[in-house]
C-alpha positions as a Markdown table, in Angstrom:
| # | Residue | x | y | z |
|---|---|---|---|---|
| 1 | Met | 57.1 | 15.2 | 50.0 |
| 2 | Gly | 55.1 | 17.8 | 48.1 |
| 3 | Arg | 51.7 | 17.4 | 46.7 |
| 4 | Thr | 52.9 | 17.4 | 43.1 |
| 5 | Ser | 55.3 | 14.6 | 43.8 |
| 6 | Leu | 52.5 | 12.5 | 45.3 |
| 7 | Glu | 50.3 | 13.2 | 42.3 |
| 8 | Asp | 53.1 | 12.3 | 39.9 |
| 9 | Arg | 53.5 | 9.0 | 41.7 |
| 10 | Arg | 49.8 | 8.2 | 41.5 |
| 11 | Lys | 49.8 | 9.1 | 37.8 |
| 12 | Gly | 52.8 | 6.9 | 37.2 |
| 13 | Leu | 51.2 | 4.0 | 39.1 |
| 14 | Val | 48.0 | 4.3 | 37.1 |
| 15 | Leu | 49.8 | 4.5 | 33.8 |
| 16 | Gly | 52.0 | 1.5 | 34.8 |
| 17 | Leu | 49.1 | -0.6 | 35.7 |
| 18 | Ala | 47.2 | 0.4 | 32.6 |
| 19 | Gly | 50.2 | -0.7 | 30.5 |
| 20 | Val | 50.3 | -4.1 | 32.2 |
| 21 | Val | 46.5 | -4.5 | 31.6 |
| 22 | Val | 46.9 | -3.5 | 27.9 |
| 23 | Leu | 50.2 | -5.3 | 27.1 |
| 24 | Ser | 49.6 | -8.7 | 28.7 |
| 25 | Pro | 46.5 | -9.7 | 26.7 |
| 26 | Glu | 47.9 | -8.0 | 23.6 |
| 27 | Ser | 51.0 | -10.2 | 23.7 |
| 28 | Leu | 49.0 | -13.3 | 24.0 |
| 29 | Leu | 46.7 | -12.3 | 21.2 |
| 30 | Ile | 49.6 | -11.6 | 18.9 |
| 31 | Arg | 50.8 | -15.2 | 19.5 |
| 32 | Leu | 47.4 | -16.5 | 18.7 |
| 33 | Val | 47.0 | -14.6 | 15.4 |
| 34 | Ala | 47.8 | -16.8 | 12.4 |
| 35 | Ala | 49.6 | -14.1 | 10.4 |
| 36 | Asp | 53.2 | -13.3 | 9.7 |
| 37 | Arg | 55.2 | -10.7 | 11.7 |
| 38 | Trp | 54.9 | -7.9 | 9.1 |
| 39 | Thr | 51.2 | -8.2 | 8.7 |
| 40 | Ile | 50.8 | -7.9 | 12.5 |
| 41 | Val | 53.1 | -4.9 | 12.6 |
| 42 | Phe | 51.1 | -3.3 | 9.8 |
| 43 | Trp | 47.7 | -3.7 | 11.4 |
| 44 | Arg | 49.0 | -2.9 | 14.9 |
| 45 | Gly | 50.7 | 0.2 | 13.6 |
| 46 | Leu | 47.6 | 1.3 | 11.6 |
| 47 | Leu | 45.4 | 0.9 | 14.7 |
| 48 | Leu | 47.9 | 2.8 | 16.9 |
| 49 | Ala | 48.1 | 5.6 | 14.3 |
| 50 | Phe | 44.3 | 6.0 | 14.4 |
| 51 | Gly | 44.4 | 6.0 | 18.2 |
| 52 | Leu | 47.1 | 8.6 | 18.3 |
| 53 | Leu | 45.4 | 10.7 | 15.7 |
| 54 | Gly | 42.2 | 10.6 | 17.8 |
| 55 | Val | 44.1 | 11.7 | 20.9 |
| 56 | Ser | 45.7 | 14.5 | 18.9 |
| 57 | Leu | 42.4 | 15.7 | 17.6 |
| 58 | Ile | 41.0 | 15.7 | 21.2 |
| 59 | Gly | 44.0 | 17.6 | 22.4 |
| 60 | Ser | 45.8 | 20.2 | 20.2 |
| 61 | Phe | 46.6 | 19.2 | 16.7 |
| 62 | Ala | 48.7 | 22.3 | 16.4 |
| 63 | Gly | 50.8 | 21.0 | 19.3 |
| 64 | Val | 51.4 | 17.8 | 17.3 |
| 65 | Leu | 52.7 | 20.0 | 14.4 |
| 66 | Arg | 55.0 | 22.0 | 16.8 |
| 67 | Met | 56.8 | 18.9 | 18.1 |
| 68 | Gly | 59.7 | 19.3 | 15.7 |
| 69 | Lys | 62.9 | 17.2 | 16.2 |
| 70 | Ala | 61.8 | 15.7 | 19.5 |
| 71 | Gly | 58.5 | 14.6 | 17.9 |
| 72 | Leu | 60.4 | 13.0 | 15.0 |
| 73 | Leu | 62.7 | 11.2 | 17.5 |
| 74 | Val | 59.6 | 9.9 | 19.4 |
| 75 | Ala | 58.0 | 8.8 | 16.1 |
| 76 | Val | 61.2 | 6.9 | 15.0 |
| 77 | Leu | 61.6 | 5.2 | 18.4 |
| 78 | Phe | 57.9 | 4.4 | 18.5 |
| 79 | Gly | 58.1 | 2.8 | 15.1 |
| 80 | Ala | 61.2 | 0.8 | 16.0 |
| 81 | Gln | 59.8 | -0.5 | 19.2 |
| 82 | Ala | 56.6 | -1.6 | 17.5 |
| 83 | Val | 58.5 | -3.8 | 15.1 |
| 84 | Leu | 60.8 | -5.0 | 17.8 |
| 85 | Phe | 57.9 | -5.8 | 20.1 |
| 86 | Val | 56.1 | -7.9 | 17.6 |
| 87 | Thr | 59.4 | -9.6 | 16.6 |
| 88 | Ser | 60.1 | -10.4 | 20.2 |
| 89 | Ile | 56.6 | -11.8 | 20.8 |
| 90 | Thr | 56.8 | -14.0 | 17.8 |
| 91 | Thr | 60.3 | -15.3 | 18.4 |
| 92 | Thr | 60.6 | -15.8 | 22.1 |
| 93 | Thr | 58.2 | -16.4 | 25.0 |
| 94 | Val | 55.7 | -13.8 | 26.0 |
| 95 | Ala | 57.1 | -13.9 | 29.5 |
| 96 | Asn | 60.6 | -13.0 | 28.3 |
| 97 | Thr | 59.2 | -10.2 | 26.1 |
| 98 | Leu | 57.4 | -8.7 | 29.0 |
| 99 | Val | 60.4 | -9.0 | 31.4 |
| 100 | Ala | 62.5 | -7.3 | 28.8 |
| 101 | Leu | 59.9 | -4.5 | 28.5 |
| 102 | Ser | 60.1 | -4.0 | 32.3 |
| 103 | Ala | 63.5 | -2.5 | 31.6 |
| 104 | Ala | 62.0 | 0.5 | 29.7 |
| 105 | Pro | 62.2 | 2.9 | 32.7 |
| 106 | Leu | 65.9 | 2.0 | 33.1 |
| 107 | Phe | 66.5 | 2.9 | 29.5 |
| 108 | Ala | 64.6 | 6.1 | 30.0 |
| 109 | Ala | 66.9 | 7.0 | 32.9 |
| 110 | Ile | 69.9 | 6.2 | 30.7 |
| 111 | Tyr | 68.5 | 8.4 | 27.9 |
| 112 | Glu | 68.0 | 11.2 | 30.4 |
| 113 | Arg | 71.6 | 11.0 | 31.3 |
| 114 | Val | 73.1 | 10.7 | 27.9 |
| 115 | Leu | 70.8 | 12.9 | 25.8 |
| 116 | Phe | 69.7 | 15.5 | 28.2 |
| 117 | Arg | 72.6 | 15.5 | 30.7 |
| 118 | Asn | 70.4 | 14.9 | 33.7 |
| 119 | Pro | 72.5 | 13.4 | 36.5 |
| 120 | Leu | 71.7 | 9.9 | 37.9 |
| 121 | Ser | 72.5 | 9.0 | 41.4 |
| 122 | Arg | 74.8 | 6.1 | 42.4 |
| 123 | Arg | 71.7 | 4.4 | 43.7 |
| 124 | Met | 70.0 | 4.6 | 40.3 |
| 125 | Trp | 73.1 | 3.2 | 38.5 |
| 126 | Leu | 73.1 | 0.4 | 41.0 |
| 127 | Ile | 69.4 | -0.3 | 40.4 |
| 128 | Ile | 70.0 | -0.3 | 36.6 |
| 129 | Ala | 72.9 | -2.7 | 36.9 |
| 130 | Met | 71.0 | -5.1 | 39.3 |
| 131 | Ala | 68.0 | -5.1 | 37.0 |
| 132 | Met | 70.0 | -5.8 | 33.9 |
| 133 | Val | 71.8 | -8.7 | 35.8 |
| 134 | Gly | 68.3 | -10.0 | 36.7 |
| 135 | Ile | 67.1 | -9.8 | 33.1 |
| 136 | Leu | 70.3 | -11.6 | 31.9 |
| 137 | Val | 69.7 | -14.4 | 34.5 |
| 138 | Met | 66.1 | -14.8 | 33.3 |
| 139 | Phe | 67.3 | -14.9 | 29.6 |
| 140 | Gly | 70.2 | -17.2 | 30.5 |
| 141 | Gly | 68.1 | -20.4 | 30.2 |
| 142 | Thr | 66.8 | -19.5 | 26.8 |
| 143 | Ile | 70.0 | -18.4 | 25.1 |
| 144 | Gly | 70.8 | -21.9 | 23.7 |
| 145 | Gly | 67.2 | -22.4 | 22.7 |
| 146 | Gly | 67.3 | -20.2 | 19.6 |
| 147 | Arg | 65.4 | -17.4 | 21.3 |
| 148 | Leu | 68.3 | -15.0 | 21.7 |
| 149 | Ser | 67.2 | -12.8 | 18.8 |
| 150 | Gly | 63.7 | -12.5 | 20.3 |
| 151 | Asn | 65.1 | -11.6 | 23.7 |
| 152 | Leu | 67.3 | -9.0 | 22.2 |
| 153 | Ala | 64.4 | -7.6 | 20.2 |
| 154 | Gly | 62.5 | -7.4 | 23.5 |
| 155 | Leu | 65.3 | -5.3 | 25.0 |
| 156 | Gly | 65.4 | -3.2 | 21.8 |
| 157 | Ala | 61.6 | -2.6 | 22.3 |
| 158 | Ala | 62.3 | -1.6 | 25.9 |
| 159 | Ala | 64.9 | 0.8 | 24.7 |
| 160 | Gly | 62.5 | 2.3 | 22.2 |
| 161 | Tyr | 59.7 | 2.6 | 24.9 |
| 162 | Gly | 62.3 | 4.2 | 27.3 |
| 163 | Gly | 63.3 | 6.7 | 24.6 |
| 164 | Cys | 59.7 | 7.7 | 23.9 |
| 165 | Ser | 58.9 | 8.2 | 27.6 |
| 166 | Ser | 62.2 | 10.1 | 28.2 |
| 167 | Ser | 61.4 | 12.4 | 25.3 |
| 168 | Phe | 57.8 | 12.9 | 26.5 |
| 169 | Ala | 58.9 | 13.7 | 30.0 |
| 170 | Thr | 61.7 | 16.0 | 29.1 |
| 171 | Thr | 60.4 | 17.9 | 26.1 |
| 172 | Gly | 56.7 | 17.7 | 26.7 |
| 173 | Val | 56.2 | 15.8 | 23.4 |
């Protein structure tokens, strides 16, 4: 295994852990806020926009302007996942939302295959199938409890996250 591969794995591990550290408390805070879903989406989106603008200004603002269609795709997916994430958090359990979000890398792999024609191994397809069965088993107990829409919103958010990360990885957006 080459040095770059080891560095990529470390970077992935750090980013994954950072995501868990950020999303877990955020999910609970969203549940505690006494506001409607769209108010939460607005303020969360505004704060994310300022954060992304800050990162863009630190980096290359010209690079942001050059993103083109891939950047537009990421923006649409990012906006959709933001709404779906808050919808999921407010209509199902935090645990179910976070389990659904764990499928984001699986969606990224599927996007890579469908949009960018990158082949997936049989082992990867098997992993995707097993993970989806596991998620369905986890959601199975809540289907009759009126939480199906929240669970589906969580999977939609995972698909949005997966699309964003797939576009970032493939196009450099």
